[in-house]
LUMVEX-393915 format. One record per residue (C-alpha): residue in one letter; y, z, x. Coordinates in steps of 0.5 Angstrom, whole numbers, plus 500, padded with zeros to 3 digits. Each point is the difference from the previous one (the first is absolute). Layout:
<nodes>
aYZX...
</nodes>
This chain:
<nodes>
m336158215t507502504l506502497s507498504f507502498i507501503h502507501a508500501a505506499d507501502f504494499h506504498l504494497g507501499a501505505d507501502l500497507r508500501r499504506l498494504g506496499a499493500a492501501s500502493m499494496r495497505l496506499e500500493t498493500a494502505q498505495f499495495e496496505a496505501l498501493e499492500k495500506t496506497l499496493a499494504a495503504a496503494s500493497d498496506a494505501r498500493a501507499a498504494f507503499v506503504v501508499i507502502c500508501g507502498d507499502l500492499f507502498d505505504s502503493r498500493n506496498p501494505r505495499q499494495s500495506i494504504l496500493k501493499k498498507t494504500d498498493e500492502i496502507i495503496s499495494r499494506y494503501a497500493d493500503i500507503n501506496v505505503f499508498v506504501l500507501p507504499g501504506t505505503h506496500d499496494f496505496l498500493s505502495e503498493s506497503s496497506v499492501y492502498a502504494h497494495g495497504n501493502v504499494g506495502w496497506k498493500s494502505r494500495n496502506l504506501v497507498i504506500l495506501d503505495e498504494t499494496q494499505s494504500s497503507p495497502c502493498h494495500i501493503p494497497g501493504c498504506n497506497c505504503y503507498l507502502y502508500f507501500r505506499a507497499n506505503r505502495s505504505n502499507r497506502s493504497q495505503g495496496s495496504a501492499i493500500r498506495g494499496f498494503a492500500r495494499k498499493t494495501d495498506d501493499g506495501f506501505h504507499i507499503g506506500l507499500g505505502h507502503g501506504s499504507f493502503l501508501i498500507p503505505g506497503l500495495g502499492t503506496d498504494n505497495d499492502y494499496p495503505i493497501t495505503v493498504p496503495e503496494g498493504e493503501t498502493s503494497r494495502l505494499d499494505y507500502i506503499a507496501l506504501g507499501h506505502w499500508h503494503t495500506p493497499r495505500i492500498e496506499v492501498f499506496g493500498q498493497t507499498h505496505i507502498a506496503y507499501s502493500g507501503i507497499p499492499q507499503p503506504l507502498s502505506f498503507s496505497d495494497p495497504e503494504r496495496g497500493s494498496v495501494f493501500f495495498v494504498r493498499v494505496s493498500e495503495n497504506n507504501k501496506v508500500l504495505i507500500e504495504p508500501v504494497a507499504t506500495s506502503t505495503i505505503s498505505f503507502k500502507r502506504i501498507s501505506a501499507t503503506i505497503f502500508h504493500p504496494i495494502e494504497v504500493k500493500r492500502v499504494i504496495e496494503k494503499y501502493a505495497d497497493p505498495d495503495s501507503v504506498v500504507k503507502l501500507v499507503l502500507s500506506y503499506s499502508d504506502n505495505f501495494t507498500e500494496a500502493y506496497e496493503v494502496e504501494e503493501i493497501i497503493k506498497n499493502s493500499e500502492s499492498r493501503f498504495l500501492l504506502l501504506l501507500s502504506d498508500n502503507p502507499n499501507s505495503p502502507r507502501f504499506k496502506p502500508p497494503s497500507n505502505g497497507g499507503r508502500v502507498v505499494n503505496e495501494k504505496l506495500i495495498e497505495a507501497y501493499r494498497a501506495e507497498l498493499n494502496r505504496l505494499r494496498d497504495n507500496d501492501s497494497a493498502e503493501r504503506a494504503a499494506l507502502y498507501d494498504k504495505a505506501y495505502e497495505l507498503g502508500v494502503k501495506i507502501i498508500s494498505g504496505e497493498i507497498
</nodes>
């Protein structure tokens, strides 16, 4: 006998995306599309259930429009039971959306894992036991899987938690820390985790412990693409984990060294994608003098992406061009450059190109080219 289910977490529905401007509405739609793809994958694969390990919502009290849309999507997949664990953003409290279980939801297939449910929760149809611990605050020094220990030798034993591995350099001790010994001594078949947005799979003793990652990325600190896990567990404790792509919009950070403006065009052509939010980070060669041309190229290329951001803290200022070997007054050029830079810093960004041209012309005059 084999148990199959979908492991998901961190949808963050209702997140404040206004920082992304015009892309925010597209991204909110993509979040719901990721939830729909998750449930559709479970239905198509005839999975026993779906577990969402925390942060289905970005807050304890999402907007009614967010709740309604979520409820509608889950209720469309009535053949799949969906188990939702409170996380750190949507933790369980008297005033949270989970305060009364699934009361008020029309999704009869939705199960909120709160104090009304006992852990482990037995699912008789697939002889599976779900072990869980609902987060009751945003931060805690208590482990997200504290007390998980296999109750019987028969059936399948799956743990659900929302917290951080306490590994040197990763995780913190007030972030529902999870230790390696806890994973080893639990003897569960699989522990499904949420909180970390990057997928990760570990094996502690006989137990597979995994983060499925964020289904739809929301920032440049997230993976470029989002996914959930399709998990299959056999009775001989063999575990197979298969990522299922769920994201529509990708976040890309693109770095490039520029020697000529044409290279900016090539970079943009290579990565152009109307479903991408891109941060373009450029560095320049020492003799680069066409910064204003690069700015114009970036501005004219914005429509090639869902959102194109330019993060160029090292954008070159005025630099002396090659003078063909002529001896020129370097001190005078340096003083001229410093004065133009001072004037440019106190002027509007729209007039920057005028200062570039003034510098080029002035240097030619000082150098005797004109």
